[in-house]
C-alpha positions as CSV (number, residue, x, y, z in Angstrom):
1,M,-9.3,11.7,10.0
2,T,-10.0,11.8,6.3
3,G,-7.6,12.3,3.4
4,L,-7.0,12.1,-0.3
5,V,-4.3,9.7,-1.7
6,I,-2.1,11.9,-3.9
7,R,0.9,9.5,-4.5
8,S,1.4,5.7,-4.4
9,T,4.8,4.1,-4.1
10,G,3.8,0.5,-3.6
11,S,3.2,-0.1,0.1
12,W,3.4,3.5,1.2
13,Y,1.1,6.4,0.2
14,D,1.1,10.2,0.4
15,V,-2.2,11.2,2.0
16,R,-3.3,14.8,2.0
17,E,-5.4,15.6,5.1
18,V,-8.7,17.2,4.1
19,A,-8.9,19.4,7.2
20,D,-5.6,21.3,6.7
21,G,-3.8,20.0,3.6
22,H,-1.0,18.4,5.5
23,V,0.6,15.4,3.7
24,W,1.1,12.2,5.7
25,Q,3.2,9.2,4.8
26,A,0.7,6.3,5.3
27,R,0.6,2.6,5.1
28,L,-2.3,0.1,5.1
29,K,-3.6,-1.5,8.2
30,G,-4.2,-5.2,7.2
31,I,-5.4,-6.3,3.8
32,F,-8.1,-4.5,1.9
33,K,-10.4,-6.2,-0.6
34,I,-12.9,-4.4,-2.8
35,K,-16.0,-6.5,-3.4
36,G,-16.1,-7.9,-7.0
37,L,-12.7,-6.5,-8.0
38,Q,-9.4,-8.3,-8.0
39,T,-6.6,-5.9,-8.2
40,S,-2.8,-5.8,-7.7
41,N,-3.2,-2.6,-5.7
42,P,-5.9,-2.1,-3.1
43,I,-5.5,1.7,-3.0
44,A,-4.9,4.1,-5.9
45,V,-4.2,7.8,-6.4
46,G,-7.6,9.7,-6.0
47,D,-8.9,7.4,-3.3
48,R,-10.5,9.0,-0.3
49,V,-9.4,7.3,2.8
50,I,-9.9,7.2,6.6
51,F,-6.6,7.2,8.5
52,D,-5.1,7.5,12.0
53,V,-1.9,9.2,13.0
54,E,0.7,6.5,13.9
55,D,3.6,8.7,14.8
56,R,3.3,12.5,14.6
57,A,7.0,13.1,14.9
58,E,7.8,10.8,12.0
59,N,4.8,12.1,10.0
60,A,3.4,8.5,9.8
61,A,-0.1,7.4,9.5
62,I,-2.2,4.2,9.0
63,I,-5.0,3.9,6.5
64,T,-7.9,2.1,8.2
65,A,-10.6,2.4,5.5
66,I,-11.4,3.4,1.9
67,E,-14.5,5.5,1.2
68,P,-16.7,4.3,-1.6
69,R,-15.4,5.2,-5.1
70,E,-17.3,7.3,-7.5
71,N,-15.4,5.7,-10.4
72,Y,-12.0,4.2,-11.2
73,I,-10.1,3.2,-14.3
74,I,-8.1,0.0,-14.5
75,R,-5.4,-1.7,-16.6
76,K,-5.6,-5.4,-17.1
77,S,-2.6,-7.3,-15.8
78,V,-0.6,-8.8,-18.7
79,H,0.5,-11.9,-16.7
80,R,-2.7,-12.4,-14.6
81,T,-5.7,-12.3,-16.8
82,A,-8.1,-12.3,-13.8
83,Q,-6.3,-9.4,-12.0
84,A,-6.2,-5.7,-12.8
85,H,-4.2,-2.6,-11.7
86,I,-6.2,0.5,-10.6
87,L,-4.6,3.5,-12.4
88,A,-6.6,6.1,-10.5
89,A,-10.0,6.6,-8.6
90,N,-12.6,9.3,-8.2
91,L,-11.7,11.0,-11.5
92,D,-13.3,14.1,-12.9
93,Q,-11.7,13.5,-16.3
94,A,-9.0,11.7,-18.3
95,V,-6.5,13.6,-20.5
96,L,-4.8,11.7,-23.3
97,L,-1.7,13.3,-24.7
98,V,-1.1,12.4,-28.4
99,T,1.7,13.1,-30.8
100,L,1.5,12.2,-34.5
101,D,5.3,12.1,-34.8
102,F,8.2,11.9,-32.3
103,P,6.7,9.4,-31.2
104,R,3.7,8.3,-33.2
105,T,0.4,7.6,-31.3
106,S,-1.7,5.2,-33.3
107,L,-5.5,5.7,-33.8
108,G,-5.8,2.2,-32.4
109,F,-4.2,3.2,-29.1
110,I,-6.4,6.3,-28.9
111,D,-9.6,4.3,-29.5
112,R,-8.6,1.6,-26.9
113,F,-8.1,4.3,-24.3
114,L,-11.4,6.0,-25.2
115,V,-13.3,2.8,-25.0
116,T,-11.8,2.1,-21.5
117,A,-12.6,5.5,-20.2
118,E,-16.1,5.3,-21.6
119,S,-16.7,2.0,-19.9
120,F,-15.9,3.6,-16.5
121,R,-17.9,6.8,-17.5
122,I,-14.9,9.0,-17.4
123,P,-15.0,12.0,-19.9
124,T,-11.8,12.4,-21.9
125,T,-10.1,15.2,-23.8
126,L,-7.4,14.6,-26.4
127,V,-4.4,16.9,-26.3
128,F,-2.3,16.9,-29.5
129,N,1.2,17.9,-28.3
130,K,4.4,18.9,-29.9
131,Q,2.8,21.2,-32.5
132,D,6.1,22.8,-33.3
133,L,7.4,19.6,-34.8
134,L,4.7,18.9,-37.2
135,T,5.3,19.2,-41.0
136,D,2.5,20.3,-43.2
137,G,1.6,16.7,-44.1
138,F,1.1,15.8,-40.4
139,K,-0.9,19.0,-39.8
140,D,-3.4,18.0,-42.5
141,E,-3.7,14.5,-41.0
142,Q,-4.1,16.1,-37.5
143,T,-6.9,18.4,-38.8
144,A,-8.8,15.3,-40.1
145,I,-8.2,13.3,-36.9
146,T,-9.3,16.1,-34.5
147,A,-12.4,16.8,-36.6
148,M,-13.3,13.1,-36.4
149,Y,-13.0,12.9,-32.6
150,R,-14.9,16.2,-32.1
151,R,-17.8,14.8,-34.2
152,L,-17.8,11.9,-31.7
153,G,-18.1,14.3,-28.8
154,Y,-14.5,14.5,-27.6
155,G,-12.8,17.7,-26.7
156,T,-9.4,18.3,-28.4
157,L,-6.6,20.7,-27.7
158,L,-3.4,21.6,-29.6
159,S,-0.3,22.4,-27.6
160,S,3.4,23.1,-27.7
161,T,5.7,23.9,-24.7
162,L,8.3,25.3,-27.1
163,T,5.9,28.0,-28.6
164,G,3.5,28.2,-25.7
165,E,0.6,27.2,-27.8
166,G,-2.3,25.8,-25.8
167,V,-0.3,25.7,-22.5
168,E,-2.8,28.2,-20.8
169,A,-5.7,26.2,-22.1
170,F,-4.2,23.0,-20.7
171,R,-3.8,24.7,-17.3
172,E,-7.4,25.7,-17.4
173,L,-8.4,22.2,-18.4
174,L,-6.9,20.7,-15.3
175,L,-7.7,23.5,-12.9
176,G,-9.8,22.3,-9.9
177,K,-10.2,18.7,-11.3
178,V,-8.9,15.3,-10.5
179,S,-7.4,14.2,-13.8
180,L,-5.7,11.2,-15.2
181,L,-2.9,12.3,-17.6
182,A,-2.0,9.4,-19.9
183,G,0.0,8.9,-23.1
184,H,3.0,7.1,-24.5
185,S,6.5,7.7,-23.2
186,G,8.0,10.7,-25.0
187,V,4.7,12.5,-25.8
188,G,5.7,15.3,-23.4
189,K,3.5,14.7,-20.3
190,S,6.1,15.8,-17.8
191,T,7.2,18.7,-19.9
192,L,3.7,20.0,-20.3
193,V,2.9,19.7,-16.6
194,N,6.2,21.5,-15.7
195,A,5.1,24.3,-18.0
196,I,2.0,25.0,-15.9
197,A,3.5,24.1,-12.6
198,P,7.3,24.7,-12.6
199,G,7.6,24.0,-8.9
200,L,6.9,20.3,-9.5
201,N,10.1,19.9,-11.4
202,L,9.1,16.5,-12.9
203,R,11.8,14.5,-14.6
204,T,11.4,14.5,-18.4
């Protein structure tokens, strides 16, 4: 059976079966090693896997193999320089949420993220959130920043869940794609996702 990993909680994974969409609680069979890549997690969200049903009554399955990845994006381990953590695999795009205030996202952080995504050939869109909180001074700065990144070929989007600005465009951006949603704590990732998919009821 084949499935898509949609959630990782350490040693257990939520795997959505390709055939009928059923979600299984799965664990690994043995130890997986990806050639040429030392990681703290052998399987990531977005991985396509082969699995067997272990206990249908308990909704339990065992992952027996990982299909070849089209791409992946990693974060280097702070404590182990030779090891990395896979954030996600088989991505169509990355979406970086940015706020210029409450909290401030630095240009350095944006650039580092873009360099990482480029190195793994993952297209990225910048979403400038919390538009309702920006003063005129920050709006002028934002205009200059978004123009700069558009000249470099990156898509940009302005959004606010309070006013509804950009929410529908954000939904369309994600529709039908496997996306990595990133950004500092407090930039409004969960709130924005809840705005387009209220049923998820993510903690904010």
